[in-house]
Every structure is written in structure tokens, then in C-alpha cells.
C-alpha positions as CSV (number, residue, x, y, z in Angstrom):
1,X,55.4,-11.5,-32.7
2,X,59.2,-11.4,-33.5
3,X,59.5,-8.6,-31.1
4,X,57.7,-10.5,-28.4
5,X,59.7,-13.8,-29.0
6,X,63.0,-12.0,-29.0
7,X,65.1,-12.8,-26.0
8,X,66.5,-9.2,-26.0
9,X,63.1,-7.6,-25.8
10,X,62.8,-5.1,-23.0
11,X,60.1,-5.7,-20.6
12,X,58.0,-2.6,-20.6
13,X,55.3,-2.4,-17.9
14,X,52.0,-1.1,-19.1
15,X,48.7,-0.7,-17.6
16,X,45.8,-2.8,-18.9
17,X,42.5,-1.2,-18.2
18,X,39.9,-3.8,-17.7
19,X,36.3,-2.7,-17.3
20,X,35.0,-5.0,-14.6
21,X,31.5,-5.8,-13.7
22,X,29.4,-2.9,-12.2
23,X,31.6,-0.5,-14.4
24,X,34.5,-0.3,-12.0
25,X,38.0,0.4,-13.4
26,X,40.6,-2.2,-12.4
27,X,44.3,-1.2,-13.0
28,X,46.5,-4.2,-13.5
29,X,50.3,-3.7,-14.3
30,X,51.4,-6.3,-16.9
31,X,54.2,-6.8,-19.4
32,X,54.0,-7.1,-23.1
33,X,54.5,-10.8,-22.9
34,X,51.3,-11.3,-20.9
35,X,49.2,-9.2,-23.3
36,X,49.2,-11.9,-25.9
37,X,45.7,-13.1,-25.4
38,X,44.6,-15.4,-28.2
39,X,41.3,-15.3,-29.9
40,X,40.3,-18.5,-28.3
41,X,40.8,-17.1,-24.8
42,X,38.6,-14.1,-25.7
43,X,35.9,-16.3,-27.1
44,X,36.1,-18.4,-23.9
45,X,35.7,-15.4,-21.7
46,X,32.8,-14.2,-23.8
47,X,31.1,-17.6,-23.6
48,X,31.6,-17.6,-19.8
49,X,30.1,-14.1,-19.6
50,X,27.1,-15.3,-21.7
51,X,26.8,-18.3,-19.4
52,X,26.6,-16.2,-16.3
53,X,24.0,-13.8,-17.8
54,X,21.1,-16.3,-17.8
55,X,22.0,-17.3,-14.2
56,X,21.6,-13.7,-13.2
57,X,18.3,-13.5,-15.0
58,X,17.1,-16.7,-13.4
59,X,18.2,-15.3,-10.0
60,X,16.3,-12.1,-10.6
61,X,13.2,-14.1,-11.7
62,X,13.5,-16.2,-8.6
63,X,13.7,-13.2,-6.3
64,X,10.8,-11.6,-8.1
65,X,8.7,-14.8,-7.7
66,X,9.7,-15.0,-4.0
67,X,8.5,-11.4,-3.5
68,X,5.3,-12.1,-5.3
69,X,4.7,-15.2,-3.2
70,X,5.4,-13.3,0.0
71,X,3.0,-10.5,-1.1
72,X,0.3,-13.1,-2.0
73,X,0.8,-14.8,1.4
74,X,0.4,-11.5,3.2
75,X,-2.8,-10.7,1.2
76,X,-4.2,-14.1,2.1
77,X,-3.5,-13.6,5.8
78,X,-5.2,-10.2,5.7
79,X,-8.2,-11.7,4.0
80,X,-8.3,-14.5,6.5
81,X,-8.3,-11.9,9.3
82,X,-11.1,-10.0,7.7
83,X,-13.2,-13.1,7.1
84,X,-12.5,-14.4,10.6
85,X,-15.3,-13.4,13.0
86,X,-12.8,-13.0,15.8
87,X,-11.5,-9.8,14.1
88,X,-14.9,-8.3,13.2
89,X,-17.4,-6.6,15.5
90,X,-20.5,-8.0,13.8
91,X,-22.4,-9.7,16.6
92,X,-24.8,-7.9,19.0
93,X,-22.9,-9.3,22.0
94,X,-19.6,-7.7,20.8
95,X,-21.3,-4.4,20.2
96,X,-22.9,-4.5,23.7
97,X,-19.6,-5.3,25.3
98,X,-17.8,-2.5,23.5
99,X,-20.5,0.1,24.4
100,X,-20.4,-1.1,28.0
101,X,-16.6,-0.5,28.1
102,X,-17.0,2.9,26.5
103,X,-19.7,4.1,29.0
104,X,-17.8,2.8,32.0
105,X,-14.1,2.4,31.2
106,X,-12.9,2.1,34.8
107,X,-15.5,-0.5,35.9
108,X,-13.2,-3.5,35.2
109,X,-10.4,-1.9,37.1
110,X,-12.7,-1.2,40.1
111,X,-14.0,-4.7,40.1
112,X,-10.5,-6.1,40.1
113,X,-9.3,-3.8,42.9
114,X,-12.4,-4.4,45.1
115,X,-12.3,-8.1,44.5
116,X,-8.6,-8.5,45.5
117,X,-9.0,-6.2,48.5
118,X,-11.9,-8.2,49.7
119,X,-10.0,-11.5,49.3
120,X,-6.9,-10.0,51.1
121,X,-9.0,-8.8,54.0
122,X,-10.7,-12.2,54.2
123,X,-7.3,-14.0,54.3
124,X,-6.2,-11.6,57.1
125,X,-9.4,-12.4,59.0
126,X,-8.8,-16.2,58.7
127,X,-5.2,-15.7,60.0
128,X,-6.5,-13.7,63.0
129,X,-8.8,-16.6,64.1
130,X,-5.9,-18.9,65.3
131,X,-4.3,-15.9,67.0
132,X,-7.5,-15.2,68.8
133,X,-7.7,-18.8,70.0
134,X,-4.1,-18.7,71.2
135,X,-4.7,-15.4,73.0
136,X,-7.8,-16.8,74.7
137,X,-6.1,-20.0,75.7
138,X,-3.1,-18.3,77.1
139,X,-0.6,-19.9,74.7
140,X,3.1,-18.8,75.1
141,X,4.3,-16.1,72.8
142,X,0.7,-15.3,71.9
143,X,-0.3,-11.8,70.8
144,X,-2.2,-9.6,73.3
145,X,-5.9,-10.0,73.1
146,X,-6.4,-6.3,72.4
147,X,-4.2,-6.5,69.3
148,X,-5.9,-9.6,68.0
149,X,-9.3,-8.0,68.5
150,X,-8.2,-4.9,66.6
151,X,-6.9,-7.0,63.7
152,X,-10.2,-8.9,63.5
153,X,-12.2,-5.7,63.5
154,X,-10.2,-4.1,60.8
155,X,-10.1,-7.2,58.6
156,X,-13.8,-7.8,59.0
157,X,-14.7,-4.2,58.2
158,X,-12.4,-4.1,55.1
159,X,-13.7,-7.4,53.8
160,X,-17.4,-6.3,54.2
161,X,-16.8,-2.9,52.7
162,X,-14.9,-4.1,49.6
163,X,-17.3,-7.0,49.1
164,X,-20.2,-4.6,49.1
165,X,-18.5,-2.2,46.7
166,X,-17.7,-5.1,44.3
167,X,-21.2,-6.5,44.4
168,X,-22.7,-3.1,43.8
169,X,-20.5,-2.4,40.8
170,X,-21.3,-5.9,39.5
171,X,-25.0,-5.3,39.8
172,X,-24.6,-2.0,38.0
173,X,-22.8,-3.7,35.2
174,X,-25.6,-6.2,34.9
175,X,-28.2,-3.5,34.6
176,X,-26.1,-1.7,32.1
177,X,-25.7,-4.8,30.0
178,X,-29.5,-5.5,30.1
179,X,-30.2,-1.9,28.9
180,X,-27.7,-2.1,26.1
181,X,-28.9,-5.5,25.0
182,X,-32.5,-4.1,24.8
183,X,-31.2,-1.1,22.8
184,X,-29.4,-3.4,20.4
185,X,-32.6,-5.5,20.0
186,X,-34.5,-2.3,19.2
187,X,-31.8,-1.2,16.8
188,X,-32.6,-4.2,14.6
189,X,-36.3,-3.2,14.1
190,X,-37.2,-2.0,10.6
191,X,-38.6,1.5,10.2
192,X,-40.4,3.0,7.2
193,X,-39.8,6.7,6.7
194,X,-42.2,9.2,5.3
195,X,-40.6,8.9,1.8
196,X,-41.2,5.2,1.7
197,X,-37.6,4.1,2.4
198,X,-37.2,1.2,4.9
199,X,-34.1,1.0,7.1
200,X,-33.1,-0.3,10.5
201,X,-33.3,1.9,13.6
202,X,-29.6,1.3,14.2
203,X,-28.8,3.1,11.0
204,X,-30.2,6.3,12.5
205,X,-27.7,6.1,15.4
206,X,-25.7,9.3,15.5
207,X,-27.9,11.0,13.0
208,X,-31.2,11.4,14.9
209,X,-32.7,10.9,18.4
210,X,-35.4,8.3,18.0
211,X,-38.5,8.5,20.3
212,X,-40.9,5.5,20.1
213,X,-44.5,6.1,21.1
214,X,-45.9,2.6,21.8
215,X,-49.4,1.9,23.0
216,X,-52.9,1.6,21.7
217,X,-53.8,3.5,18.5
218,X,-55.8,6.0,20.5
219,X,-52.8,6.6,22.9
220,X,-50.4,7.0,20.0
221,X,-52.6,9.4,18.2
222,X,-53.1,11.5,21.3
223,X,-49.3,11.6,21.9
224,X,-48.6,12.7,18.3
225,X,-51.3,15.4,18.6
226,X,-49.8,16.7,21.8
227,X,-46.3,16.8,20.2
228,X,-47.6,18.7,17.1
229,X,-47.0,22.2,18.5
230,X,-43.4,21.3,19.2
231,X,-42.7,19.9,15.7
232,X,-40.3,22.6,14.6
233,X,-38.3,22.5,17.8
234,X,-38.1,18.7,17.6
235,X,-36.9,18.8,14.1
236,X,-34.3,21.4,15.0
237,X,-33.0,19.2,17.8
238,X,-32.9,16.1,15.5
239,X,-35.7,14.2,17.3
240,X,-37.5,11.6,15.3
241,X,-40.9,10.4,16.7
242,X,-41.9,6.9,15.7
243,X,-45.5,5.8,16.1
244,X,-45.9,2.2,17.2
245,X,-49.4,1.1,18.0
246,X,-48.8,-2.4,19.3
247,X,-51.8,-2.9,21.7
248,X,-55.4,-3.4,20.8
249,X,-57.6,-0.4,20.8
250,X,-61.2,0.1,21.7
251,X,-62.2,-1.4,18.3
252,X,-60.4,-4.6,19.1
253,X,-57.7,-4.2,16.4
254,X,-54.0,-3.7,17.1
255,X,-51.4,-2.1,14.8
């Protein structure tokens, strides 16, 4: 202390190594006169450091809770999407529509092209009608009658052709949808196997080729008897024959 308080003390620069936060080394040139840090100052710095530590903990807890809340929100959104029928293919109509698109993937494109082409040709035909009237009436600056007749013929033929193609494709789509709807209805029928297990016909899709023999009991028995010689070949090819007597037989009883 006497040395520090002396007026003739030589200022000697030293380096105070302070270990900063995140363990970086900070080199600060200071004199002996500035090294005199009292115990109160040290305690104040320590108290400030302790005061900042809970804040960091609270900040970490806040970030962790925010992350947990975000994860919980994402899980709830995923569960909502799963529970929402719009994201699930559970109805028969959705399955029929998907199977229709899988069997004829370009039908929608063809319907769009044929429809727009028919509409475009029809508009051209409507535009040619005033031109035809002007050519027949001898209006000034009117197109020659031969050119107008050519335009009308081309537009009429194009409109008729594309309209026929569009209608034919649309009718084919209707027949396909009816067939797939009938297949989906049959897929919901219950079937009892030889081992006593009961399951829906749709569960056999992709595993076996189901052939249903429907008719009177006599007809069903005759069909099964005629298929008996080919039993091994049918089993090898994965064909499953289902007997379904649904009409009344000669005895007046139906199955």
C-alpha cells in the first residue's frame, strides 16, 4: 500500500489476464494503481455473476419449453391430418376414383384436350356465320365465298370430330366407374374359408384371383364338379373358386 500510495512509484505496465465468459482469454494492459480491487468489488462482481446465472437458466428453460410446445403442436397437426377424412382413402368412392386414374391415367388429359378443341372449333364456326352472310350479301371488304365455305367446313368437321371423341371417352369412363363400383361392392362381401376363418373378399386382393360361381345349387355343384380335374392347376395359378348358390333350386330352397 505504501508503495502504491507513493508519489515516486514507477508505473509498471502489466498484463491482467481475465478469463471471460465462454473461456476466452482477454489481455488488458493495466498499471499497478488499477490493480487495487477491493474485496467489496470482487463480491459485487460475484453477486452479479450469480444474478446472471438464473437468468440463463430461465432462458434455457424458456427455449426448451418453446421447443416442446412447437413439437407438440406439430404432433397435433399430424394427428389432425390423420383423423381428417380428407387425407385418408377410406371411402369406396375414393378407392374407385383412384383405381380409375390408375387404369386410365391419360383419360383426364384427353377429355380436356378434346373438350377445348371442340369448343374452339365451335367458336370458329360461329365467327364464320357472319362472314358467310356478308359474302352472300355482297358486303364491301367481305371474304370470298370460297374461303368462307372452306372455313365453315373445317370448323364443322373439327367440332364434330372432337365432340365425338370427348363423348366416347366420357362414356368409357362411365362404364369403367360402374365396373369398379360393382367390384368394390363385391369386395365388401364376407367369405368363409375352408379353415373356418371369415374375411372380406377385398382382403384377398393381390393374393388370389377370386372366381364366384353364382346360380342355383344344382348349377353351382355342376360347375365345381367340372372344375375338379383342374384343381391343381387352379391352385398353382392362385385361383380361388367361391360357391354362391343364390337362386332357388328344384327343391324350392335357395342358398
